[in-house]
C-alpha distance (Angstrom), angle and dihedral (degrees) to the residues before:
residue distance angle dihedral
X1 . . .
X2 3.82 . .
X3 3.80 91.8 .
X4 3.81 89.6 51.3
X5 3.81 92.9 51.8
X6 3.81 96.0 -112.7
X7 3.82 92.5 136.1
X8 3.79 94.0 46.7
X9 3.81 105.3 -147.9
X10 3.79 113.5 -3.8
X11 3.80 112.7 -122.7
X12 3.80 107.1 172.1
X13 3.79 141.4 6.2
X14 3.79 135.8 -170.5
X15 3.79 132.0 -162.8
X16 3.78 136.5 165.2
X17 3.75 151.4 171.8
X18 3.80 102.5 -135.6
X19 3.78 107.2 162.1
X20 3.80 125.8 144.8
X21 3.83 101.4 -133.3
X22 3.80 96.3 177.4
X23 3.81 92.9 118.6
X24 3.81 94.3 50.4
X25 3.81 93.5 43.6
X26 3.79 98.8 46.8
X27 3.81 109.8 21.3
X28 3.78 103.3 71.8
X29 3.83 117.9 174.9
X30 3.81 112.2 -117.6
X31 3.81 92.6 -117.7
X32 3.83 90.6 59.0
X33 3.79 102.2 43.4
X34 3.78 96.5 88.1
X35 3.80 94.3 38.9
X36 3.77 116.7 44.0
X37 3.77 108.5 -32.2
X38 3.79 123.0 -133.4
X39 3.82 88.1 -41.2
X40 3.80 124.2 26.9
X41 3.81 107.6 -76.2
X42 3.82 88.0 -12.9
X43 3.80 87.9 -79.0
X44 3.78 94.6 160.6
X45 3.79 94.5 61.5
X46 3.80 90.7 46.5
X47 3.82 90.8 50.3
X48 3.79 90.8 51.7
X49 3.78 89.9 65.4
X50 3.81 86.8 76.1
X51 3.81 116.7 94.5
X52 3.76 95.5 -134.8
X53 3.78 145.6 75.6
X54 3.79 99.4 -76.4
X55 3.82 92.7 -175.3
X56 3.83 112.0 34.8
X57 3.79 97.5 141.8
X58 3.82 97.1 73.6
X59 3.79 92.9 67.1
X60 3.80 100.2 23.7
X61 3.82 100.3 52.9
X62 3.81 98.4 67.8
X63 3.81 91.7 44.7
X64 3.81 91.7 50.8
X65 3.79 92.1 50.6
X66 3.81 91.6 48.8
X67 3.83 90.1 49.9
X68 3.83 93.2 43.6
X69 3.80 92.4 -121.6
X70 3.84 108.6 -171.2
X71 3.83 86.4 14.4
X72 3.79 106.9 72.6
X73 3.80 98.7 -24.3
X74 3.78 135.7 38.9
X75 3.80 138.3 -160.1
X76 3.80 107.4 -98.6
X77 3.82 108.1 -174.7
X78 3.81 142.3 -25.7
X79 3.76 142.8 -149.8
X80 3.81 121.0 -155.7
X81 3.79 136.3 -164.8
X82 3.81 134.3 -177.5
X83 3.79 132.7 -161.3
X84 3.79 122.8 -132.8
X85 3.80 119.6 -91.1
X86 3.79 107.5 -95.1
X87 3.82 99.0 165.8
X88 3.83 119.4 16.8
X89 3.80 99.6 69.7
X90 3.80 90.8 45.7
X91 3.81 92.7 49.3
X92 3.81 91.7 47.9
X93 3.81 91.4 51.0
X94 3.81 90.8 48.4
X95 3.81 94.0 48.6
X96 3.82 93.0 45.1
X97 3.81 88.9 62.5
X98 3.80 89.1 56.9
X99 3.79 101.5 34.1
X100 3.86 127.7 28.7
X101 3.82 90.1 -150.1
X102 3.81 88.0 81.0
X103 3.82 97.1 48.4
X104 3.82 90.8 91.8
X105 3.83 89.3 65.3
X106 3.81 98.6 48.8
X107 3.81 110.7 119.3
X108 3.80 92.8 13.5
X109 3.83 111.6 145.1
X110 3.79 99.1 -120.4
X111 3.79 129.0 -160.0
X112 3.79 118.8 -97.9
X113 3.76 122.6 -94.9
X114 3.79 98.0 -110.6
X115 3.77 129.5 30.4
X116 3.79 125.0 -179.4
X117 3.80 132.7 -164.0
X118 3.79 122.0 -163.2
X119 3.79 113.1 -162.7
X120 3.80 129.8 -171.1
X121 3.78 120.1 -159.1
X122 3.78 129.2 -145.2
X123 3.83 89.8 -103.8
X124 3.80 91.7 52.7
X125 3.79 98.7 -102.5
X126 3.79 119.9 140.0
X127 3.80 131.7 -137.8
X128 3.80 129.1 -168.4
X129 3.81 120.3 -160.4
X130 3.82 124.6 -173.9
X131 3.79 134.0 -170.4
X132 3.81 127.1 -171.4
X133 3.81 126.2 152.4
X134 3.81 100.3 160.1
X135 3.81 108.2 54.0
X136 3.82 122.3 94.0
X137 3.79 97.4 -115.3
X138 3.82 137.2 116.8
X139 3.78 121.8 -80.5
X140 3.80 114.1 -94.0
X141 3.78 141.2 166.7
X142 3.85 89.3 -179.0
X143 3.82 92.0 -153.1
X144 3.79 97.7 -170.2
X145 3.79 129.2 171.1
X146 3.79 124.3 -174.0
X147 3.79 122.4 -172.9
X148 3.77 140.9 165.3
X149 3.83 91.2 -92.6
X150 3.81 107.6 22.7
X151 3.81 144.6 26.7
X152 3.81 127.6 -157.7
X153 3.79 136.0 174.8
X154 3.79 129.6 179.2
X155 3.81 104.7 -170.8
X156 2.97 137.7 93.8
X157 3.82 86.2 -5.9
X158 3.78 126.1 8.9
X159 3.78 115.5 -125.2
X160 3.78 142.8 144.5
X161 3.80 130.5 -154.3
X162 3.80 134.9 -173.7
X163 3.78 93.0 -167.0
X164 3.77 135.9 -19.5
X165 3.81 95.3 -31.6
X166 3.81 126.2 69.4
X167 3.81 113.8 -125.6
X168 3.79 115.7 -103.8
X169 3.79 125.9 -114.3
X170 3.80 94.0 -93.4
X171 3.80 92.5 52.1
X172 3.79 90.8 46.4
X173 3.80 91.1 55.1
X174 3.82 90.3 49.7
X175 3.80 91.0 50.7
X176 3.80 92.3 48.2
X177 3.80 91.4 49.7
X178 3.80 92.6 49.0
X179 3.80 99.2 43.2
X180 3.82 106.0 31.0
X181 3.83 103.0 131.0
X182 3.77 118.3 -107.9
X183 3.80 91.7 -120.2
X184 3.82 90.3 58.6
X185 3.79 91.3 49.6
X186 3.79 89.5 50.0
X187 3.81 102.7 46.4
X188 3.81 104.8 3.0
X189 3.81 95.4 104.4
X190 3.80 95.0 51.4
X191 3.81 89.9 42.3
X192 3.80 90.3 59.4
X193 3.79 89.7 47.1
X194 3.81 93.5 51.2
X195 3.80 92.4 42.2
X196 3.79 126.7 -167.0
X197 3.80 109.7 156.5
X198 3.78 89.9 -10.7
X199 3.80 93.0 -48.4
X200 3.80 97.2 -53.0
X201 3.80 92.5 113.8
X202 3.80 91.8 55.7
X203 3.81 93.9 48.0
X204 3.81 92.3 50.5
X205 3.81 92.0 47.0
X206 3.81 92.0 47.0
X207 3.81 91.9 49.0
X208 3.82 92.6 48.8
X209 3.81 92.6 49.3
X210 3.81 92.6 44.7
X211 3.81 91.8 52.0
X212 3.80 91.6 48.7
X213 3.81 93.3 47.4
X214 3.81 92.0 49.9
X215 3.80 98.9 40.5
X216 3.79 92.9 -115.0
X217 3.81 125.7 148.8
X218 3.79 116.6 -99.7
X219 3.80 120.4 -105.6
X220 3.82 86.2 -121.5
X221 3.80 127.9 34.7
X222 3.81 137.3 -172.0
X223 3.81 91.1 -87.0
X224 3.79 90.2 57.3
X225 3.80 90.0 47.3
X226 3.80 91.4 52.1
X227 3.82 94.8 45.3
X228 3.80 95.0 47.4
X229 3.82 95.4 41.7
X230 3.81 96.6 46.7
X231 3.81 87.7 69.7
X232 3.83 87.1 80.9
X233 3.85 98.2 63.2
X234 3.81 93.5 32.5
X235 3.80 93.2 53.5
X236 3.81 88.8 46.0
X237 3.81 89.8 58.1
X238 3.79 92.9 44.6
X239 3.81 93.4 49.5
X240 3.81 90.9 47.6
X241 3.81 89.8 53.6
X242 3.81 101.9 48.9
X243 3.80 94.8 -89.7
X244 3.78 95.2 -51.2
X245 3.84 113.2 -179.4
X246 3.81 111.4 -103.0
X247 3.81 124.5 -162.7
X248 3.81 115.9 -123.7
X249 3.83 112.0 -135.6
X250 3.79 120.9 -118.4
X251 3.79 100.5 -125.8
X252 3.83 90.8 -179.4
X253 3.85 91.7 62.0
X254 3.77 91.6 -133.2
X255 3.81 97.7 -40.9
X256 3.82 89.6 114.4
X257 3.79 87.1 80.3
X258 3.81 93.0 65.2
X259 3.83 104.6 21.6
X260 3.80 111.8 115.5
X261 3.84 122.3 -122.6
X262 3.78 119.2 -97.6
X263 3.80 110.5 -88.3
X264 3.78 103.9 -135.9
X265 3.78 93.2 -177.1
X266 3.80 120.5 106.0
X267 3.79 99.5 -125.4
X268 3.80 117.3 128.3
X269 3.79 90.3 22.5
X270 3.77 130.8 38.5
X271 3.78 92.8 112.4
X272 3.82 98.1 114.9
X273 3.77 112.2 110.9
X274 3.78 128.7 -158.8
X275 3.79 133.8 -134.7
X276 3.76 130.2 -176.3
X277 3.81 121.5 -116.5
X278 3.78 88.7 -114.5
X279 3.80 90.8 57.2
X280 3.80 91.5 50.6
X281 3.79 92.8 47.8
X282 3.81 90.9 49.9
X283 3.81 89.7 52.5
X284 3.81 90.7 51.7
X285 3.82 96.8 -114.3
X286 3.80 93.7 121.4
X287 3.79 98.3 44.7
X288 3.77 114.1 -151.7
X289 3.80 96.5 -36.8
């Protein structure tokens, strides 16, 4: 919809990783307690000692691609803020009384529940990113885009508006039919069948393999990886300094001014087929495993 000008000029975007991970952090199966824990070497608890957004890319990536960050616009600077920790220390202390595995984390100065980054781009757009893995609230990536002509949000409810009123169900179906991406039309059905985060994993894997097989550029490159990932240390500095504005480096060294937007269409590629594991086993490609 962005590529077809439906939003007009994009003004603002929001993304997040809001996912209550209490179960995965504190309910470790008995057969894993003496090995790795719920996460390998309990890395997730250790990471949450950092006062920063430890996972900005999940929400930021889609917003950056919609706004053509590094391809016509760039992130200029950010300010970050973090709440106090209202839950993690308490949960660790509670679990340590039941399970000695958690004693190593007692007294650790944990990150706050919610952290927020506000980013301004060179063109004057704004982006808000949130991260919260310890509050009892529904999962959300937010995924919001606001433009001069259209507004859309995917979480917690999916809706689109072209003014003050949200479009009705009939209009939504018409919009979905008109703007469903070609890649979803091509492999969406099998992606749902295979699964993996609702089929998203399959679509991303298929797209990566198809680009490699056809010599096409990736939808993300190392400059994107650097720009999206640097939000972690930059927000850490901002939070530590009372939300001081921090400049975001230009990893493209000025090439963002002339780089072309990602082409999400399946044009030169789209030649990668799919086969089920059962088909491969029948043909002998998997042996007896």
